N, C-alpha and C positions, 0 to 999 in steps of 0.2 A: 810772255811772263809765266805761262803755265809750267814750262819745263824747269823753271827755277823755284816753283812753289814748294817742292819737298825740302829744299835747303832752308827756305824761310820758315817753314813749319818746324823743322828740327831745332833751329836756333831759338824760335819762339817758345818751344816746349822746354828747352833748357832753362830759359829765364823764368817761365811760369812755374816749373817744378821747384826751383830754388825758393821762390817766394811762397809757394803753397806750404812748404815746410816751415819757413820763417814766420809767416803771418800769424800763426797760432800761438807763438811764444810771447812770454812776458805779459804785459797788460797794456791798456790804452795809454797813449801819450796824452799829456795835458791838452795839446792842441786838438787832438782827435776828439776829446771830450767836449771841447768848445764847439767844434764843427757839428757834432751830433746834437748838441744842445740847440743850436740855431735851426737845425732841421725840424725841430718841433715848433718853431715859430716862423713859418715860411713868410717871407717878405721880399720886397724888391731890393733890399740892401741891409747891411749890418754895419756896426760901428768900425769893424776892423777890415772888412772885405766885402766884395760883391756877393750876389746870392747863389751862384752856380753850385758851390759846395753844399749848400743847404738842400738843394734839390736832389743831388746825388745821395746825400745822407738820408733823405726821406725814402728814396728808392732802396737804399741798403737796408733800412729798418723794415720796409715792407717785405723784402725778400728773406732777410736773415735775422730780424730782430736786432739785438745789439751783440751779436756773436762777433768776437774779435776778428777771426779769420774771414768772416763774411763781409764785414765792413772794409777790411783791408784788401779784399779782392778787387775793389774798384780802382784804386791807384795801381795795383799790379796789372790789371787789364789795360790801363792807360800805358803802362811801361811796355807791355807786349806789343801794343799797337804802334808805339814809337819805333820799336825795333823793326816791325814789318814795314812801316812807312819809310824808314831809313833805307831798307833794301829796295823798296819800290822807287824811291828817288834815285838810287844808284842805277837801277835799270833805265830810268828816264834819261839819265845823264850819259847813257851809252855803255854802262858797265855790263860785263858778262858774269859768268859763274864765279870766278875768283874774286871779282870786285864785290859781288853780293855777299859772299862768305865773309870777306874782310870787313865790310861795313856793319854786318850783323854782329861779328865778333867784337868790333869796336864798341858797340852799344853795351855788349855783355861785359867788356873789360873796363868800362867807365864806372869806377867804384861808387861815386856819389849817386848814380842812378839806383843802386840797390836800396839806399836809404830813402831816396825820393819816391820810389815806387812801392815802398812798404807802408809809410805813414799816410793816414787819411787826411790829406792836406791839399790845398789848391795847387801846390807845386807840380805834382805829377800831371795834372790836367793842363796846367800852363805849358809845360813842355810838350804835351800832346798837341795842343792847338798851334804852338809855334811850328812844330814839325809838319803838321797838316797844312798850315799856311804855306810853308816852303814847298811842299809837294804840289799844291795848286799853282804856285808861282812858277815852278819849273815847267809844269804842264802848259801854262799860258805862254811862257817864253818859247817853248818848243812848237806849239801849234797855232798860236795867236787866236785861239778859240775863246770868245768872250765869256762863255759859260764858266771858265776857270776864274775869271775876274769876279764873277758873281759869287762863286764858291769861296773865293778869297775874302770877299766882304762879309759873308755869313760867318766864316771862321773867325774873322776879326771881331765881329759883334759878340759872338758867344765867348771868345777868348777874353774880351773886356769884362764880360759878366762873371768871369772866373777870377781874374787877377788884373789889377790896374797896370802892372808892368807891361802889359800888352801894348800900351801906348808907345813905348819905346820901340817895340818891334815894328809897329805901323810906321813910325817916323823913319826908321832905318830903311824899310821897304820903299817908302815914298821917295827918299833920296836916291836909293839904288836905281829905281825905275827911270830916273833922269839920265842914266848912263846906258839905257837899253834903246838902241836905235835912235839916239839923239832925242830921247824923251818922247818918242812917238806915242807911248801909252797915255800921256797926258792930253793928247788930242783925240782920245777915244772916250766918248760919252759914258761908256760902260764902266770906266774906272771911277767916275763920279757917282754913277748909280750904285756901284759896289760900296763906295764910302757912305752913301745915304742909307743903304741897307744896314751897314754896321752901326750907324748912328741910331736908326730906328730900334735895333735890337737892344742897344745899351741905354736908350732914352728913359725907360722906367727907372733905372738906377740913378740916372742924373736927376730926375725929378725927386726921387727919394732923398738923395744927398741934399738937394735944395731945401726940401721940407724939414730936414734935420740939421740945418745950418752947416752943411758940409763937414761932417766929422772926419772925412778922409784927410782934410788939411790939418786938423788937430792931431790926428793919429800920426801923420807924416812928420809933423814937428816934434812930437814926443819921441818918435822912433829915431829921429835925427839926433836929439839931445841925449837919449839913453843908450843908443847903439851905434848909429852911423858916424857920429863925431869921434868915436873911439877907433874907427877904422883908419889905419895909417894911409898916407898918400899913395903908397905903392901896394898896399895889401890886396886890392882888387885884382891887380895884374899878377902879383906873386902867387895868389891862390890858384891861378890857372896852371901854374908850373908843377903843382903837386901830383898831377897825373901825366908824367912825361911822355910815355909811349903813345897814349891816345892824343896827346897834344901834338906830337910830331905828325901823326896822320892828319890832324886838323890843319896844321900849318901848311902841309903839302897840298891839301885841298884848297886852302885859301889862296896860296900863291898860284895854283893852277888856273884860278879864275882870271888872273892877269897875264900869265905868261905861257900857258899851254895853248897851242894853236887851235885845238878843237874845243877846249873848255872856256876859251876867252869869250864865247857867246854868253856866258853866265857872269860876266864882269859885274853886272848890276847886283848880283847876289854877294859877290865879294865886297863891293862898296857898302851894301847894307850891313854886312857883318862888321865891318870896320866902324861904321857910324854907330851901330848899336853898342859895340864894345867901348868906344871912347865916350859915348853919351852916359853909359852906366858908370864908367870910371869917374867922369866929371861929377855925376850926381852922388858919388860915394855909395853906390849900391852894394848890397851884399854880393859876394862872389857867385853864389849859387844861382842868382837871377840869370846869369849869363849862360849857365849850363844848358839851357833850353836850345841854344843855337848849335850845339855840338853834333846832333844827328845829321844836320845838313852838311856840316864840314866833314863828318866821317864819310858821307856818301861821295863827296867830291874827292877826298883823299884816297878812298878805295879805288875809284876809277883811275886816278892818276898813277897809283902804285901798280895797278894791273897793267897799265900801258908800259910803265918802266920795266916791268918784269915779264913782258910779253914773250920773250925768247927763253925765259927761265921760269916757267910756270910753277914749278914746285916750290920756288922761293916764296910765293904768295902764302903758302901754308906755314912756312917758317916765320914769316912776318905775323901771321895770325896767332901762332903759338907764342911768339915773344910778347904779343899784346895780352893774351888771355892767361897764360900759365902763372905769371907773377900775381895776377889778380886773385887767384884762388885763395891764397893765404889771408887776404884782407876782407873777403866776403863776410865772414862772421862778425867783423867789426862794423860793417855797414848795415847789415840786416840780421835780426836775431835768429840766425840759423841754428845755433846751439842752445840747449837749455842753460839757464843762468849759471849753474854750478860748473858746467863744462866750459862755458865761456870764460869764467873767472880763471879756471885752470889754464885754458888755452892762451889767454892773454897775460898769464903770470901775474895776476893782480894780488897784492898783499893787503890784509886787513889793517886798518888804522888801530890806534891804541884802544879805541872804544868798540872795536869789532866791526866797524863800518867798512865797506869796500867802495871805493870811489870809481864809479863807472863814467863813461862819456855822458854828456848832457842828455842826449836823446834817450839812451837806455835808462839812465837814472830817473828820467821823467816818466817812466812806465811803471814805477813801483811806488807803493805807499798809499795809493788811492783806496784800495779795498779795505785797508786797515782803518782809514779815516771813516769810511762809510759804515763799517761794521760797528765801530764805537758809537757813532751818532745813532745808529739803529737801536743799540742796546739802551742808550739814554732815552730815546724817544719812546720805546716800548715800556720803559720803567715809569713813565708818566701816567697819571690817571687819564681816563677818556676825556674828561672835561679839560684837563691841561693840554692834551694832544690837540684838541680843537682850537686852542689859543696859542699853540706853540709856533714860533718862527725859527727856522734854521738860517742862521746868518753866516755866510761864507765870506772870506777875505778876498780871494782872487778867483779868476775864472776857472782855474784848474780844480780847485776845491769845490766850487759851485757846479762845474761840469760833472765831477765825480758823483756828487750827491744827486744831481738831476738824472744822470744816465745809469750809473751803477746802483743808485738808490731805488730804482724802480722795482727791482726784484724783492726789496724789503717793504715796499709800499710807503716809502718816505714821501712827505710833501715836497714840492719844489722849493729849492733854496732861494734865499734873497741875497743879492750881491750887487754892489755898485760898480763892479769892474767890467769894462768893455760892454758888449751887447747885453749882458745881464741887466744893466741899468735901464735899458729900454723897456724891459718887461716889468719894471716897477717893484714896489714893496709888497705886492699882494693885497689881499682883502683883509687879512687879520690885523688887528691893532697890535697884538702881541703882548701877552702877559708873561709868557715863559719863552726864553730864547736859548737855543743851543748855538753857541758861537764856535766857529771852526776857523782857526788861523788868525783871528784878530788878536793883536798884541795886548798885553796887560794894560797899558795906559789907555787904549781905546775902550776896552771893556770897563775899566774903572770909571772912565769919564761918562759913559752912557748908561750905566746900570748901578743902582744902589746895592743890590745883592748879586754876588758873583762867586761862584765856586769853581776852582780849577779842578776838572775831573781827571785829566791825564794829558801828558805830552806824548803825542803819537810819534813813534820812531820806526825806522825801517833801515836795515843795514845797507840796502841798495838805493834808497831814495835820494833824490837830488837834495843838496844842502837846504834849500829854501823850503822843502817839504819834509824836513826832518825836525823832530822836536816841535811838532805842530800843537799849539795849545787848544784844548777843547774845554769850554766853560759851559756851565748851566747858569743862566742869568735870570733875574727877576727884578721887578720894579724899575722899568725903564725911565730914565730922566727925560727922554724925548719921544716924540711920535714919528715913526719912520715916514709916514705919508707927508708930514709937514716939512721934513728936512730933505726929502728925496730929490726934488728939483735942484737944490743947491749942490747935490753930490755930482752933478754932471761934469763939473770941472776936474773931478778926480778920477774919471773912468779909465784913463789910460795910465794912471800911476801904479 
């Protein structure tokens, strides 16, 4: 492996440098603000996801504060680790220099990974744990060493504490192992010990879910109604076709599991991939959930291509160029490599009649938060000291609440109150509230809950996403209700 290390390091540095430039641009995404918010309330679970992201967020804050590029370094490092693991799996599968180069280039050429490895979300770590799990699985298939089963169980347990979709990965692996030496692994007690280890690791979150009436089920139902039901019957599969060159490498790798004389020993992995794919398709999963499986397929495909081109070695580099060169144009659209004005020009975006410029959802969700927080700070500091002590900042959704909680720290703003998502768990605070600053709550809500209300401003931003443009900010007094009294009843609205 040592003789291939320079190749892996060079490919890893290319990915790292691209992200180091991109990670400092624009602002926090609304989901990043939520994940940093939960890191200030460490627990064994949250309404939307397991606790791993909160632990990483706490570490990021300890090392970098809330520096944008510092926080985003962690998903980037996960992405670099995925590239390195992909190359290591390639070596384990019997690949040599050309295969290792091709597998690493495949990771670099897979455009969605640039997005996934920029944003501080569980997605990057989910992909890392899937890839790490496949690495240990390949090592076990090659050596029959039980320690790799143990490592597999530990990886599965931590993976489940990061994202619940890891259950599907585990299901696919279990089915796949039935096809390895006629299910011999299931007669090995260490496979069950591995499963018990995974269960022990995830048990605290299961207990947390039980104690909170399994919000996961409520969240999945709301997600199904608001997003997944809108996914067409073929969208999950069709989405995989949008990256045709890397898909070809993946399909070559998948077919090799069943038809290549030397790679047929990994048929169990091919079966696992198919089981995971069709399970996710059946469950109407979002297409990007499946992206975590591609590094394994890239490794298999790279080994097969190297074998096919064994007598024409130079063609490996032609294939690598065909994979990566077309990717270069799309990188700024997947990670904020360019300053926003340069990106607008690069993408030939034209302003609307009102001067707004419509960005993709992810980029648009990185703008407008600072303006909201600055306005709230100006209102808060305009209050008398006695009014500040009785002031409650009431946010409508987790993006606005996260911005006030995280970005508001540099202004010394009190923590916001919000009934949305995990913010509901943290309650209405200790203040009864005589003065309220309402952010994002619509007119009918404000009028219903307060006798006195003054619209201060509609916060606008030419790059912000539609739902965060024209955000109403009110100063309210004389509440008709007490937050502490109605708070328990708001639980049924936390995912709306």
